[in-house]
C-alpha positions, 0 to 999 in steps of 0.5 A: 501115949504109946503102949509099952511092950516087953520083949523076950529074945529066944536063942537057937539053943532053946534058951531065952532072955526074958524081960527081967534078964534084958530089961527091955520094954519099948513102945512100937517105934522103939521095937521097930528100931531095935529090930532094925538094929539087930539086922544090921549088927550081924555077929555083934554081941548082946549082953544081958543086964541081969546076969552079964551073959554075952551072946552073939546076935547070930544066935537069936532064933526069934524075938517075942513081943508080949502084949 
């Protein structure tokens, strides 16, 4: 069974969505698919599960994988 990792999305304005905000835990293959889909999305929007806040994919600075 694959280990599950938590993701944190960091935005260019210095804010971040942590694991509670985005409810995103994935195995390595799931992370790969998620990152590939982000690259394809361009200016699509992501919505945080906890707050309902919406951000554009183009605002993402980095994605952290927490071990």
